[in-house]
PyMOL Python script that loads the backbone (N, CA, C, O; Angstrom):
from pymol import cmd

cmd.read_pdbstr("""\
ATOM      1  N   MET A   1      -2.177 -55.660 101.256  1.00  0.00           N
ATOM      2  CA  MET A   1      -0.961 -55.536 102.026  1.00  0.00           C
ATOM      3  C   MET A   1      -1.103 -54.467 103.108  1.00  0.00           C
ATOM      4  O   MET A   1      -0.608 -54.645 104.221  1.00  0.00           O
ATOM      5  N   GLU A   2      -1.767 -53.371 102.795  1.00  0.00           N
ATOM      6  CA  GLU A   2      -1.901 -52.286 103.764  1.00  0.00           C
ATOM      7  C   GLU A   2      -2.642 -52.738 105.013  1.00  0.00           C
ATOM      8  O   GLU A   2      -2.462 -52.165 106.088  1.00  0.00           O
ATOM      9  N   GLN A   3      -3.467 -53.756 104.875  1.00  0.00           N
ATOM     10  CA  GLN A   3      -4.230 -54.256 106.019  1.00  0.00           C
ATOM     11  C   GLN A   3      -3.479 -55.350 106.758  1.00  0.00           C
ATOM     12  O   GLN A   3      -4.023 -55.966 107.675  1.00  0.00           O
ATOM     13  N   GLN A   4      -2.246 -55.593 106.371  1.00  0.00           N
ATOM     14  CA  GLN A   4      -1.380 -56.594 106.984  1.00  0.00           C
ATOM     15  C   GLN A   4      -1.956 -58.002 106.895  1.00  0.00           C
ATOM     16  O   GLN A   4      -1.770 -58.817 107.800  1.00  0.00           O
ATOM     17  N   ARG A   5      -2.648 -58.279 105.810  1.00  0.00           N
ATOM     18  CA  ARG A   5      -3.163 -59.625 105.548  1.00  0.00           C
ATOM     19  C   ARG A   5      -2.246 -60.242 104.487  1.00  0.00           C
ATOM     20  O   ARG A   5      -2.627 -60.430 103.332  1.00  0.00           O
ATOM     21  N   TYR A   6      -1.029 -60.546 104.925  1.00  0.00           N
ATOM     22  CA  TYR A   6       0.033 -60.922 104.006  1.00  0.00           C
ATOM     23  C   TYR A   6      -0.208 -62.262 103.311  1.00  0.00           C
ATOM     24  O   TYR A   6       0.132 -62.421 102.138  1.00  0.00           O
ATOM     25  N   GLU A   7      -0.785 -63.216 104.018  1.00  0.00           N
ATOM     26  CA  GLU A   7      -1.058 -64.515 103.386  1.00  0.00           C
ATOM     27  C   GLU A   7      -2.055 -64.360 102.246  1.00  0.00           C
ATOM     28  O   GLU A   7      -1.872 -64.934 101.173  1.00  0.00           O
ATOM     29  N   GLU A   8      -3.104 -63.590 102.479  1.00  0.00           N
ATOM     30  CA  GLU A   8      -4.104 -63.350 101.438  1.00  0.00           C
ATOM     31  C   GLU A   8      -3.493 -62.568 100.279  1.00  0.00           C
ATOM     32  O   GLU A   8      -3.763 -62.854  99.113  1.00  0.00           O
ATOM     33  N   ALA A   9      -2.672 -61.586 100.612  1.00  0.00           N
ATOM     34  CA  ALA A   9      -2.030 -60.788  99.567  1.00  0.00           C
ATOM     35  C   ALA A   9      -1.111 -61.661  98.720  1.00  0.00           C
ATOM     36  O   ALA A   9      -1.118 -61.566  97.492  1.00  0.00           O
ATOM     37  N   LEU A  10      -0.321 -62.509  99.371  1.00  0.00           N
ATOM     38  CA  LEU A  10       0.588 -63.373  98.628  1.00  0.00           C
ATOM     39  C   LEU A  10      -0.191 -64.307  97.706  1.00  0.00           C
ATOM     40  O   LEU A  10       0.212 -64.520  96.562  1.00  0.00           O
ATOM     41  N   ALA A  11      -1.287 -64.859  98.180  1.00  0.00           N
ATOM     42  CA  ALA A  11      -2.111 -65.736  97.339  1.00  0.00           C
ATOM     43  C   ALA A  11      -2.648 -64.978  96.123  1.00  0.00           C
ATOM     44  O   ALA A  11      -2.663 -65.509  95.013  1.00  0.00           O
ATOM     45  N   ALA A  12      -3.086 -63.746  96.336  1.00  0.00           N
ATOM     46  CA  ALA A  12      -3.609 -62.940  95.226  1.00  0.00           C
ATOM     47  C   ALA A  12      -2.500 -62.604  94.228  1.00  0.00           C
ATOM     48  O   ALA A  12      -2.716 -62.661  93.017  1.00  0.00           O
ATOM     49  N   TYR A  13      -1.319 -62.257  94.729  1.00  0.00           N
ATOM     50  CA  TYR A  13      -0.196 -61.964  93.828  1.00  0.00           C
ATOM     51  C   TYR A  13       0.216 -63.214  93.063  1.00  0.00           C
ATOM     52  O   TYR A  13       0.533 -63.141  91.876  1.00  0.00           O
ATOM     53  N   ASP A  14       0.214 -64.363  93.739  1.00  0.00           N
ATOM     54  CA  ASP A  14       0.558 -65.613  93.053  1.00  0.00           C
ATOM     55  C   ASP A  14      -0.415 -65.903  91.908  1.00  0.00           C
ATOM     56  O   ASP A  14      -0.005 -66.344  90.834  1.00  0.00           O
ATOM     57  N   THR A  15      -1.690 -65.656  92.142  1.00  0.00           N
ATOM     58  CA  THR A  15      -2.687 -65.854  91.088  1.00  0.00           C
ATOM     59  C   THR A  15      -2.406 -64.919  89.917  1.00  0.00           C
ATOM     60  O   THR A  15      -2.466 -65.330  88.758  1.00  0.00           O
ATOM     61  N   SER A  16      -2.102 -63.673  90.221  1.00  0.00           N
ATOM     62  CA  SER A  16      -1.779 -62.705  89.172  1.00  0.00           C
ATOM     63  C   SER A  16      -0.539 -63.130  88.389  1.00  0.00           C
ATOM     64  O   SER A  16      -0.501 -63.010  87.164  1.00  0.00           O
ATOM     65  N   ILE A  17       0.471 -63.627  89.099  1.00  0.00           N
ATOM     66  CA  ILE A  17       1.705 -64.064  88.444  1.00  0.00           C
ATOM     67  C   ILE A  17       1.451 -65.286  87.572  1.00  0.00           C
ATOM     68  O   ILE A  17       2.063 -65.429  86.513  1.00  0.00           O
ATOM     69  N   ASP A  18       0.550 -66.172  88.008  1.00  0.00           N
ATOM     70  CA  ASP A  18       0.189 -67.328  87.172  1.00  0.00           C
ATOM     71  C   ASP A  18      -0.423 -66.871  85.847  1.00  0.00           C
ATOM     72  O   ASP A  18      -0.177 -67.469  84.800  1.00  0.00           O
ATOM     73  N   LEU A  19      -1.221 -65.808  85.907  1.00  0.00           N
ATOM     74  CA  LEU A  19      -1.893 -65.301  84.705  1.00  0.00           C
ATOM     75  C   LEU A  19      -0.972 -64.445  83.841  1.00  0.00           C
ATOM     76  O   LEU A  19      -1.071 -64.464  82.614  1.00  0.00           O
ATOM     77  N   ALA A  20      -0.084 -63.703  84.477  1.00  0.00           N
ATOM     78  CA  ALA A  20       0.839 -62.806  83.765  1.00  0.00           C
ATOM     79  C   ALA A  20       2.190 -62.858  84.476  1.00  0.00           C
ATOM     80  O   ALA A  20       2.470 -62.022  85.335  1.00  0.00           O
ATOM     81  N   PRO A  21       3.029 -63.832  84.124  1.00  0.00           N
ATOM     82  CA  PRO A  21       4.267 -64.092  84.866  1.00  0.00           C
ATOM     83  C   PRO A  21       5.250 -62.933  84.953  1.00  0.00           C
ATOM     84  O   PRO A  21       6.077 -62.907  85.864  1.00  0.00           O
ATOM     85  N   PHE A  22       5.186 -61.990  84.049  1.00  0.00           N
ATOM     86  CA  PHE A  22       6.168 -60.907  84.038  1.00  0.00           C
ATOM     87  C   PHE A  22       5.564 -59.568  84.447  1.00  0.00           C
ATOM     88  O   PHE A  22       6.031 -58.511  84.023  1.00  0.00           O
ATOM     89  N   ARG A  23       4.542 -59.623  85.259  1.00  0.00           N
ATOM     90  CA  ARG A  23       3.911 -58.387  85.726  1.00  0.00           C
ATOM     91  C   ARG A  23       4.716 -57.818  86.888  1.00  0.00           C
ATOM     92  O   ARG A  23       4.781 -58.411  87.966  1.00  0.00           O
ATOM     93  N   PHE A  24       5.321 -56.675  86.655  1.00  0.00           N
ATOM     94  CA  PHE A  24       6.239 -56.048  87.596  1.00  0.00           C
ATOM     95  C   PHE A  24       5.616 -55.848  88.973  1.00  0.00           C
ATOM     96  O   PHE A  24       6.199 -56.239  89.984  1.00  0.00           O
ATOM     97  N   LEU A  25       4.441 -55.245  89.012  1.00  0.00           N
ATOM     98  CA  LEU A  25       3.816 -54.922  90.300  1.00  0.00           C
ATOM     99  C   LEU A  25       3.425 -56.168  91.092  1.00  0.00           C
ATOM    100  O   LEU A  25       3.456 -56.156  92.323  1.00  0.00           O
ATOM    101  N   SER A  26       3.058 -57.237  90.394  1.00  0.00           N
ATOM    102  CA  SER A  26       2.717 -58.484  91.087  1.00  0.00           C
ATOM    103  C   SER A  26       3.956 -59.120  91.703  1.00  0.00           C
ATOM    104  O   SER A  26       3.907 -59.623  92.826  1.00  0.00           O
ATOM    105  N   LEU A  27       5.065 -59.098  90.973  1.00  0.00           N
ATOM    106  CA  LEU A  27       6.309 -59.643  91.517  1.00  0.00           C
ATOM    107  C   LEU A  27       6.767 -58.836  92.730  1.00  0.00           C
ATOM    108  O   LEU A  27       7.212 -59.401  93.729  1.00  0.00           O
ATOM    109  N   ASP A  28       6.655 -57.525  92.637  1.00  0.00           N
ATOM    110  CA  ASP A  28       7.030 -56.672  93.753  1.00  0.00           C
ATOM    111  C   ASP A  28       6.139 -56.949  94.965  1.00  0.00           C
ATOM    112  O   ASP A  28       6.636 -57.108  96.080  1.00  0.00           O
ATOM    113  N   GLY A  29       4.856 -57.006  94.750  1.00  0.00           N
ATOM    114  CA  GLY A  29       3.923 -57.265  95.853  1.00  0.00           C
ATOM    115  C   GLY A  29       4.127 -58.631  96.477  1.00  0.00           C
ATOM    116  O   GLY A  29       4.081 -58.774  97.699  1.00  0.00           O
ATOM    117  N   ALA A  30       4.353 -59.640  95.642  1.00  0.00           N
ATOM    118  CA  ALA A  30       4.582 -60.991  96.157  1.00  0.00           C
ATOM    119  C   ALA A  30       5.861 -61.041  96.986  1.00  0.00           C
ATOM    120  O   ALA A  30       5.901 -61.689  98.032  1.00  0.00           O
ATOM    121  N   ALA A  31       6.894 -60.365  96.526  1.00  0.00           N
ATOM    122  CA  ALA A  31       8.154 -60.336  97.268  1.00  0.00           C
ATOM    123  C   ALA A  31       7.970 -59.666  98.624  1.00  0.00           C
ATOM    124  O   ALA A  31       8.457 -60.160  99.641  1.00  0.00           O
ATOM    125  N   ARG A  32       7.265 -58.543  98.631  1.00  0.00           N
ATOM    126  CA  ARG A  32       7.051 -57.829  99.892  1.00  0.00           C
ATOM    127  C   ARG A  32       6.184 -58.633 100.848  1.00  0.00           C
ATOM    128  O   ARG A  32       6.431 -58.639 102.054  1.00  0.00           O
ATOM    129  N   ALA A  33       5.164 -59.315 100.320  1.00  0.00           N
ATOM    130  CA  ALA A  33       4.300 -60.142 101.172  1.00  0.00           C
ATOM    131  C   ALA A  33       5.082 -61.322 101.746  1.00  0.00           C
ATOM    132  O   ALA A  33       4.957 -61.638 102.929  1.00  0.00           O
ATOM    133  N   ALA A  34       5.881 -61.964 100.912  1.00  0.00           N
ATOM    134  CA  ALA A  34       6.687 -63.098 101.384  1.00  0.00           C
ATOM    135  C   ALA A  34       7.659 -62.651 102.466  1.00  0.00           C
ATOM    136  O   ALA A  34       7.846 -63.341 103.467  1.00  0.00           O
ATOM    137  N   ARG A  35       8.268 -61.507 102.260  1.00  0.00           N
ATOM    138  CA  ARG A  35       9.211 -60.997 103.261  1.00  0.00           C
ATOM    139  C   ARG A  35       8.485 -60.673 104.566  1.00  0.00           C
ATOM    140  O   ARG A  35       8.997 -60.960 105.648  1.00  0.00           O
ATOM    141  N   ALA A  36       7.313 -60.084 104.469  1.00  0.00           N
ATOM    142  CA  ALA A  36       6.535 -59.763 105.669  1.00  0.00           C
ATOM    143  C   ALA A  36       6.154 -61.028 106.440  1.00  0.00           C
ATOM    144  O   ALA A  36       6.020 -61.003 107.663  1.00  0.00           O
ATOM    145  N   LEU A  37       5.983 -62.122 105.720  1.00  0.00           N
ATOM    146  CA  LEU A  37       5.660 -63.402 106.353  1.00  0.00           C
ATOM    147  C   LEU A  37       6.905 -64.112 106.888  1.00  0.00           C
ATOM    148  O   LEU A  37       6.799 -65.155 107.534  1.00  0.00           O
ATOM    149  N   GLY A  38       8.076 -63.546 106.620  1.00  0.00           N
ATOM    150  CA  GLY A  38       9.316 -64.151 107.085  1.00  0.00           C
ATOM    151  C   GLY A  38       9.877 -65.208 106.163  1.00  0.00           C
ATOM    152  O   GLY A  38      10.830 -65.897 106.528  1.00  0.00           O
ATOM    153  N   ASP A  39       9.307 -65.357 104.966  1.00  0.00           N
ATOM    154  CA  ASP A  39       9.783 -66.348 104.003  1.00  0.00           C
ATOM    155  C   ASP A  39      10.821 -65.699 103.094  1.00  0.00           C
ATOM    156  O   ASP A  39      10.510 -65.277 101.980  1.00  0.00           O
ATOM    157  N   THR A  40      12.051 -65.626 103.581  1.00  0.00           N
ATOM    158  CA  THR A  40      13.094 -64.939 102.821  1.00  0.00           C
ATOM    159  C   THR A  40      13.477 -65.676 101.552  1.00  0.00           C
ATOM    160  O   THR A  40      13.898 -65.052 100.578  1.00  0.00           O
ATOM    161  N   THR A  41      13.337 -66.995 101.546  1.00  0.00           N
ATOM    162  CA  THR A  41      13.650 -67.756 100.331  1.00  0.00           C
ATOM    163  C   THR A  41      12.700 -67.374  99.211  1.00  0.00           C
ATOM    164  O   THR A  41      13.133 -67.125  98.086  1.00  0.00           O
ATOM    165  N   LEU A  42      11.407 -67.325  99.509  1.00  0.00           N
ATOM    166  CA  LEU A  42      10.414 -66.952  98.505  1.00  0.00           C
ATOM    167  C   LEU A  42      10.567 -65.487  98.116  1.00  0.00           C
ATOM    168  O   LEU A  42      10.459 -65.142  96.939  1.00  0.00           O
ATOM    169  N   ALA A  43      10.815 -64.630  99.091  1.00  0.00           N
ATOM    170  CA  ALA A  43      11.023 -63.206  98.803  1.00  0.00           C
ATOM    171  C   ALA A  43      12.202 -63.033  97.857  1.00  0.00           C
ATOM    172  O   ALA A  43      12.127 -62.265  96.898  1.00  0.00           O
ATOM    173  N   ARG A  44      13.282 -63.739  98.124  1.00  0.00           N
ATOM    174  CA  ARG A  44      14.471 -63.661  97.266  1.00  0.00           C
ATOM    175  C   ARG A  44      14.129 -64.080  95.831  1.00  0.00           C
ATOM    176  O   ARG A  44      14.570 -63.444  94.874  1.00  0.00           O
ATOM    177  N   THR A  45      13.354 -65.135  95.689  1.00  0.00           N
ATOM    178  CA  THR A  45      12.964 -65.609  94.363  1.00  0.00           C
ATOM    179  C   THR A  45      12.198 -64.536  93.603  1.00  0.00           C
ATOM    180  O   THR A  45      12.495 -64.257  92.441  1.00  0.00           O
ATOM    181  N   TYR A  46      11.213 -63.937  94.263  1.00  0.00           N
ATOM    182  CA  TYR A  46      10.419 -62.907  93.596  1.00  0.00           C
ATOM    183  C   TYR A  46      11.234 -61.655  93.301  1.00  0.00           C
ATOM    184  O   TYR A  46      11.086 -61.064  92.232  1.00  0.00           O
ATOM    185  N   TYR A  47      12.090 -61.242  94.229  1.00  0.00           N
ATOM    186  CA  TYR A  47      12.924 -60.060  93.978  1.00  0.00           C
ATOM    187  C   TYR A  47      13.870 -60.305  92.804  1.00  0.00           C
ATOM    188  O   TYR A  47      14.091 -59.406  91.992  1.00  0.00           O
ATOM    189  N   ARG A  48      14.421 -61.491  92.709  1.00  0.00           N
ATOM    190  CA  ARG A  48      15.313 -61.792  91.578  1.00  0.00           C
ATOM    191  C   ARG A  48      14.553 -61.761  90.257  1.00  0.00           C
ATOM    192  O   ARG A  48      15.059 -61.251  89.257  1.00  0.00           O
ATOM    193  N   GLN A  49      13.338 -62.308  90.254  1.00  0.00           N
ATOM    194  CA  GLN A  49      12.518 -62.266  89.038  1.00  0.00           C
ATOM    195  C   GLN A  49      12.204 -60.820  88.658  1.00  0.00           C
ATOM    196  O   GLN A  49      12.231 -60.458  87.482  1.00  0.00           O
ATOM    197  N   LEU A  50      11.907 -60.008  89.654  1.00  0.00           N
ATOM    198  CA  LEU A  50      11.613 -58.603  89.402  1.00  0.00           C
ATOM    199  C   LEU A  50      12.822 -57.917  88.764  1.00  0.00           C
ATOM    200  O   LEU A  50      12.680 -57.178  87.790  1.00  0.00           O
ATOM    201  N   LEU A  51      14.006 -58.165  89.317  1.00  0.00           N
ATOM    202  CA  LEU A  51      15.213 -57.543  88.762  1.00  0.00           C
ATOM    203  C   LEU A  51      15.519 -58.062  87.364  1.00  0.00           C
ATOM    204  O   LEU A  51      16.067 -57.334  86.536  1.00  0.00           O
ATOM    205  N   ASP A  52      15.167 -59.315  87.098  1.00  0.00           N
ATOM    206  CA  ASP A  52      15.389 -59.880  85.760  1.00  0.00           C
ATOM    207  C   ASP A  52      14.572 -59.166  84.690  1.00  0.00           C
ATOM    208  O   ASP A  52      15.014 -59.038  83.548  1.00  0.00           O
ATOM    209  N   ILE A  53      13.379 -58.700  85.062  1.00  0.00           N
ATOM    210  CA  ILE A  53      12.522 -58.061  84.051  1.00  0.00           C
ATOM    211  C   ILE A  53      12.633 -56.540  84.057  1.00  0.00           C
ATOM    212  O   ILE A  53      12.131 -55.879  83.148  1.00  0.00           O
ATOM    213  N   ALA A  54      13.284 -55.983  85.070  1.00  0.00           N
ATOM    214  CA  ALA A  54      13.423 -54.522  85.150  1.00  0.00           C
ATOM    215  C   ALA A  54      14.332 -54.021  84.033  1.00  0.00           C
ATOM    216  O   ALA A  54      15.288 -54.691  83.641  1.00  0.00           O
ATOM    217  N   ALA A  55      14.023 -52.851  83.539  1.00  0.00           N
ATOM    218  CA  ALA A  55      14.859 -52.240  82.502  1.00  0.00           C
ATOM    219  C   ALA A  55      16.248 -51.958  83.070  1.00  0.00           C
ATOM    220  O   ALA A  55      16.379 -51.551  84.224  1.00  0.00           O
ATOM    221  N   PRO A  56      17.279 -52.174  82.263  1.00  0.00           N
ATOM    222  CA  PRO A  56      18.631 -51.866  82.730  1.00  0.00           C
ATOM    223  C   PRO A  56      18.723 -50.395  83.167  1.00  0.00           C
ATOM    224  O   PRO A  56      18.258 -49.497  82.465  1.00  0.00           O
ATOM    225  N   GLY A  57      19.316 -50.175  84.309  1.00  0.00           N
ATOM    226  CA  GLY A  57      19.464 -48.813  84.813  1.00  0.00           C
ATOM    227  C   GLY A  57      18.175 -48.203  85.337  1.00  0.00           C
ATOM    228  O   GLY A  57      18.096 -46.989  85.530  1.00  0.00           O
ATOM    229  N   SER A  58      17.162 -49.036  85.570  1.00  0.00           N
ATOM    230  CA  SER A  58      15.873 -48.537  86.042  1.00  0.00           C
ATOM    231  C   SER A  58      16.024 -47.743  87.332  1.00  0.00           C
ATOM    232  O   SER A  58      16.766 -48.134  88.233  1.00  0.00           O
ATOM    233  N   LYS A  59      15.320 -46.637  87.407  1.00  0.00           N
ATOM    234  CA  LYS A  59      15.325 -45.790  88.598  1.00  0.00           C
ATOM    235  C   LYS A  59      14.067 -46.012  89.449  1.00  0.00           C
ATOM    236  O   LYS A  59      13.821 -45.270  90.399  1.00  0.00           O
ATOM    237  N   ARG A  60      13.277 -47.030  89.108  1.00  0.00           N
ATOM    238  CA  ARG A  60      12.057 -47.290  89.866  1.00  0.00           C
ATOM    239  C   ARG A  60      12.393 -47.610  91.316  1.00  0.00           C
ATOM    240  O   ARG A  60      13.361 -48.314  91.604  1.00  0.00           O
ATOM    241  N   VAL A  61      11.591 -47.089  92.207  1.00  0.00           N
ATOM    242  CA  VAL A  61      11.809 -47.294  93.632  1.00  0.00           C
ATOM    243  C   VAL A  61      11.819 -48.783  93.966  1.00  0.00           C
ATOM    244  O   VAL A  61      12.658 -49.235  94.745  1.00  0.00           O
ATOM    245  N   ALA A  62      10.910 -49.537  93.394  1.00  0.00           N
ATOM    246  CA  ALA A  62      10.825 -50.971  93.681  1.00  0.00           C
ATOM    247  C   ALA A  62      12.098 -51.706  93.283  1.00  0.00           C
ATOM    248  O   ALA A  62      12.475 -52.680  93.936  1.00  0.00           O
ATOM    249  N   VAL A  63      12.760 -51.260  92.230  1.00  0.00           N
ATOM    250  CA  VAL A  63      14.007 -51.889  91.797  1.00  0.00           C
ATOM    251  C   VAL A  63      15.101 -51.636  92.831  1.00  0.00           C
ATOM    252  O   VAL A  63      15.843 -52.549  93.193  1.00  0.00           O
ATOM    253  N   GLY A  64      15.197 -50.413  93.298  1.00  0.00           N
ATOM    254  CA  GLY A  64      16.168 -50.095  94.336  1.00  0.00           C
ATOM    255  C   GLY A  64      15.899 -50.862  95.620  1.00  0.00           C
ATOM    256  O   GLY A  64      16.826 -51.353  96.264  1.00  0.00           O
ATOM    257  N   GLU A  65      14.626 -50.965  95.989  1.00  0.00           N
ATOM    258  CA  GLU A  65      14.260 -51.719  97.183  1.00  0.00           C
ATOM    259  C   GLU A  65      14.593 -53.195  97.021  1.00  0.00           C
ATOM    260  O   GLU A  65      15.063 -53.837  97.960  1.00  0.00           O
ATOM    261  N   ALA A  66      14.349 -53.736  95.824  1.00  0.00           N
ATOM    262  CA  ALA A  66      14.659 -55.149  95.565  1.00  0.00           C
ATOM    263  C   ALA A  66      16.151 -55.400  95.715  1.00  0.00           C
ATOM    264  O   ALA A  66      16.564 -56.370  96.350  1.00  0.00           O
ATOM    265  N   ARG A  67      16.955 -54.526  95.130  1.00  0.00           N
ATOM    266  CA  ARG A  67      18.419 -54.688  95.240  1.00  0.00           C
ATOM    267  C   ARG A  67      18.870 -54.610  96.696  1.00  0.00           C
ATOM    268  O   ARG A  67      19.651 -55.441  97.158  1.00  0.00           O
ATOM    269  N   ALA A  68      18.379 -53.617  97.401  1.00  0.00           N
ATOM    270  CA  ALA A  68      18.775 -53.438  98.803  1.00  0.00           C
ATOM    271  C   ALA A  68      18.332 -54.620  99.659  1.00  0.00           C
ATOM    272  O   ALA A  68      19.081 -55.092 100.514  1.00  0.00           O
ATOM    273  N   THR A  69      17.123 -55.091  99.427  1.00  0.00           N
ATOM    274  CA  THR A  69      16.603 -56.207 100.210  1.00  0.00           C
ATOM    275  C   THR A  69      17.386 -57.474  99.920  1.00  0.00           C
ATOM    276  O   THR A  69      17.698 -58.233 100.838  1.00  0.00           O
ATOM    277  N   LEU A  70      17.707 -57.714  98.653  1.00  0.00           N
ATOM    278  CA  LEU A  70      18.502 -58.899  98.328  1.00  0.00           C
ATOM    279  C   LEU A  70      19.854 -58.855  99.012  1.00  0.00           C
ATOM    280  O   LEU A  70      20.348 -59.883  99.475  1.00  0.00           O
ATOM    281  N   GLU A  71      20.451 -57.695  99.082  1.00  0.00           N
ATOM    282  CA  GLU A  71      21.735 -57.578  99.783  1.00  0.00           C
ATOM    283  C   GLU A  71      21.574 -57.916 101.261  1.00  0.00           C
ATOM    284  O   GLU A  71      22.435 -58.580 101.838  1.00  0.00           O
ATOM    285  N   LEU A  72      20.496 -57.473 101.873  1.00  0.00           N
ATOM    286  CA  LEU A  72      20.271 -57.768 103.289  1.00  0.00           C
ATOM    287  C   LEU A  72      19.970 -59.241 103.525  1.00  0.00           C
ATOM    288  O   LEU A  72      20.423 -59.824 104.509  1.00  0.00           O
ATOM    289  N   ILE A  73      19.198 -59.844 102.611  1.00  0.00           N
ATOM    290  CA  ILE A  73      18.832 -61.252 102.769  1.00  0.00           C
ATOM    291  C   ILE A  73      20.059 -62.141 102.550  1.00  0.00           C
ATOM    292  O   ILE A  73      20.290 -63.089 103.302  1.00  0.00           O
ATOM    293  N   VAL A  74      20.836 -61.827 101.523  1.00  0.00           N
ATOM    294  CA  VAL A  74      21.997 -62.648 101.198  1.00  0.00           C
ATOM    295  C   VAL A  74      23.131 -62.400 102.186  1.00  0.00           C
ATOM    296  O   VAL A  74      23.791 -63.346 102.617  1.00  0.00           O
ATOM    297  N   CYS A  75      23.360 -61.158 102.544  1.00  0.00           N
ATOM    298  CA  CYS A  75      24.458 -60.790 103.454  1.00  0.00           C
ATOM    299  C   CYS A  75      23.920 -59.917 104.579  1.00  0.00           C
ATOM    300  O   CYS A  75      24.126 -58.703 104.564  1.00  0.00           O
ATOM    301  N   PRO A  76      23.236 -60.508 105.554  1.00  0.00           N
ATOM    302  CA  PRO A  76      22.712 -59.683 106.623  1.00  0.00           C
ATOM    303  C   PRO A  76      23.840 -59.028 107.403  1.00  0.00           C
ATOM    304  O   PRO A  76      24.936 -59.580 107.504  1.00  0.00           O
ATOM    305  N   PRO A  77      23.569 -57.847 107.954  1.00  0.00           N
ATOM    306  CA  PRO A  77      24.621 -57.166 108.709  1.00  0.00           C
ATOM    307  C   PRO A  77      25.053 -58.001 109.914  1.00  0.00           C
ATOM    308  O   PRO A  77      24.231 -58.644 110.568  1.00  0.00           O
ATOM    309  N   ARG A  78      26.327 -57.980 110.188  1.00  0.00           N
ATOM    310  CA  ARG A  78      26.859 -58.732 111.317  1.00  0.00           C
ATOM    311  C   ARG A  78      26.640 -57.943 112.599  1.00  0.00           C
ATOM    312  O   ARG A  78      26.715 -56.715 112.617  1.00  0.00           O
ATOM    313  N   ARG A  79      26.375 -58.662 113.644  1.00  0.00           N
ATOM    314  CA  ARG A  79      26.256 -58.030 114.960  1.00  0.00           C
ATOM    315  C   ARG A  79      27.650 -57.883 115.531  1.00  0.00           C
ATOM    316  O   ARG A  79      28.488 -58.774 115.400  1.00  0.00           O
ATOM    317  N   SER A  80      27.880 -56.782 116.148  1.00  0.00           N
ATOM    318  CA  SER A  80      29.180 -56.587 116.777  1.00  0.00           C
ATOM    319  C   SER A  80      29.198 -57.337 118.104  1.00  0.00           C
ATOM    320  O   SER A  80      28.143 -57.569 118.696  1.00  0.00           O
ATOM    321  N   PRO A  81      30.379 -57.718 118.577  1.00  0.00           N
ATOM    322  CA  PRO A  81      30.461 -58.425 119.856  1.00  0.00           C
ATOM    323  C   PRO A  81      29.887 -57.602 121.009  1.00  0.00           C
ATOM    324  O   PRO A  81      29.421 -58.157 122.004  1.00  0.00           O
ATOM    325  N   ILE A  82      29.924 -56.297 120.872  1.00  0.00           N
ATOM    326  CA  ILE A  82      29.415 -55.415 121.930  1.00  0.00           C
ATOM    327  C   ILE A  82      27.892 -55.550 122.043  1.00  0.00           C
ATOM    328  O   ILE A  82      27.344 -55.493 123.144  1.00  0.00           O
ATOM    329  N   GLU A  83      27.198 -55.731 120.888  1.00  0.00           N
ATOM    330  CA  GLU A  83      25.748 -55.853 120.912  1.00  0.00           C
ATOM    331  C   GLU A  83      25.293 -57.080 121.691  1.00  0.00           C
ATOM    332  O   GLU A  83      24.244 -57.058 122.335  1.00  0.00           O
ATOM    333  N   GLY A  84      26.083 -58.150 121.631  1.00  0.00           N
ATOM    334  CA  GLY A  84      25.699 -59.381 122.300  1.00  0.00           C
ATOM    335  C   GLY A  84      25.934 -59.341 123.793  1.00  0.00           C
ATOM    336  O   GLY A  84      25.491 -60.240 124.508  1.00  0.00           O
ATOM    337  N   ALA A  85      26.612 -58.333 124.279  1.00  0.00           N
ATOM    338  CA  ALA A  85      26.953 -58.266 125.705  1.00  0.00           C
ATOM    339  C   ALA A  85      25.811 -57.745 126.536  1.00  0.00           C
ATOM    340  O   ALA A  85      25.938 -57.629 127.755  1.00  0.00           O
TER     341      ALA A  85
END
""", "prot")
cmd.dss("prot")
cmd.show_as("cartoon", "prot")
cmd.util.cbc("prot")
cmd.orient("prot")
């Protein structure tokens, strides 16, 4: 991911998820790679899976990022009429 080779990263994360479906770091990486590729539907799927397996009340940074990202994907901020002018 650091090298911005998101397609390759997503393929590697998918392979990891096939082998270990509930691996937290693989779900997080796959979600971030999908989002970087502009595939918000796939990113949403992975973020939801990540939140499903996260411990209740988890303080992990990735959990907070997943929640925040899902809010942005589901309810993106509205542009004000002034911005469009």
